[in-house]
Structures are given as C-alpha cells and as structure tokens.
N, C-alpha and C positions, 0 to 999 in steps of 0.2 A: 723546494726552494723557497727561502725566506721570501716575506712581503717586499716588494720594491720600495724604493724612496724616490721621490719626484719632485721636481722643484720646476719652477717657469720662469722666462724673463722676458721681457719686451727688449726688441733689436730696431733700430731706427734703419732698417733697410728692407727691400723686398725679399718676399720668400725664397724665390731663384738665387739671388744673392747668398743668403744664408745657405742654403742647400749646397751650394758651389763651395763654400768654406767649410762644412762637415764632409763633403766628399773628397776634400783634398787630404788624402791622408799622409803623404808625405811632410806637409806642412805641420802636423801636428805638434811636434817638438818646439815648433816659433811659438805657440801661442797656447798650447796646453802642459803647463809648467811639470805636470806630473810623470807626462811621455817625454821618454828620454830619447825611442829611437823607433822607428816604424819602418815595415816591409811589406809592401803589397803583393801577396801572393798570387792572387788570381782573379780576373775581371771578367765581368758579364759581356755580352755583346755591345751593350752601349759605352762600354768603358768604367763601369763603375765597379769599384771594390768588392770581391765578393771574399775574400779570404785575405785578413791582413794579419801581422805577426806585430806584437807591441812589446817594448820591454819598459814598464813604469816603475815609479817610486813615488808613493802618496803618502807618505809618513809609516802608519804601521802595516800598510800591504804594499810589498815590493815582491815584483812577479815578473817574468816573462812570458807572455800568453799569445793562442792566437785565436781569433773571432772569426765567424762566417756571418756575412751581412745579406739582408734582404730589403732591397728597396722597393718602395710603395709604386703601383705603378701610375698615380700622382706625382710622383716626385717630391710630395710634401712629406714623408716618414721615411724612417731607415729603422730597422730593428737588427738585433744580433744577439747571438749565443757563443758561447766558450767552446773551440772544439778542444783545447788543451791548455794548461796551464801548469805552473810548477807549485804556486801555493792555493791557487784558485779551484775548486772543484766544480764550480758553475757560476756563470756570469750571465744573464738576461738583460739587456738595455734598449732603449729606443729614444730618437729624436723626433719630435713631430713637430712640424711648422704650421701656423695658422697665421694669415695676413693678407692684406691686399696693399698695393699702391705702394707707401715708402714705410709701413712699420707691421712688424712680424713678432708672434709671441712664439718662444720656442719651450716647449716642455721635455725634459731630459728626466729618463725613469732608469733606475738602475738597481738590480737585486745581483747581490755577491754572495757566493756560499765559498767558505776556505776549508782547506785540508787541515789546519789546526782549530784549534776551540779558541772561540770569541765568544764574548758574553754579547747577546744581540744588541744591546744597547751601545756597545762600542762599535759594533759591526754598522750600525745604523747612521753612527756620527760619522766615520769612516767614508761611510757612501754618500751623505749629506756634503762632506768638504770636497770629494772628487767631485760632485754635480755642481755644487757652486762655484768652484775654482774653473771648472770647465765653461760653465754657462758664462761666467764675467770674461772669460778669456775669448772665448767664441765672440760675445758683444764686442769686446775690444778688437778683435780683428777684422770681424765686418766693416763695423763704423769707421775703421781706419783705412779701408782699404777704398783706392781712388773711384 
C-alpha cells in the first residue's frame, strides 16, 4: 500500500457533532460531492455502520466499493479498509477529531491503490482532491446544521 495523503481542517462545532455527521453515511451524497450512493450493509451493537457500500465518481477514480469501519472506543476517530472494489485493490483511511467546546480539528488520511496503473503523483493528486473536497463538504454540513 502506498503512503497515505493527509489533510486537516478546523470546524466551528463540538467533536460530537462532527462525528455524528461522519457517522451518518446515508446523508453522504448530500455533502460529499464524489459520493453518488451509499448503502449500510451492517452495523455494530451501538448502531454505528461497520460495512458500507459506496458508489463514487471522483474524476479519474470512479468505483463501486465496500468498506469495513472500525470505531475508536472514545468516539473520536474512525478508520476503514477496503473489502472489495471494482477498480480499487486497496483503500485505507481514517477521520480523527480533536477538540473541546465549540471548535474541532479534523484530520482525514487516505491511501488508495488501484487495479489500473497510475503514476504515483497522479494518484496522490486524486487522493488530495478527494480529501479536500470531503473536508470542505464536511465543514459546510456540520456548520450549517442547526
């Protein structure tokens, strides 16, 4: 697996609200522009999604894929790994939230490996576009919530 691409954003909301938006997979197509559809295939005893199927279109990367999620006991991070994909052969990612009160820093890390050859520089650029678009969408979604 290639090195991960990572980016961070600050959101004017408490960490719990940020994590609630991250955990609301059915709403992703409303704020994550690359995500076209989402289906939660399985949840844990706390009702958090453990297996989720996505269809996405992120420019050079178009895929239908399934991810397994692992939620941190402190509810301040979630990580995922690829179960299966059409053009992806591996994907590892995570969201980590740090904050108190009304401000939260969110770090998104993503590493994708494709079944098709792609120059490392182009792959990293595609990861960066995915991450930056997702973080900006997350910020807009969280900060516009009542």
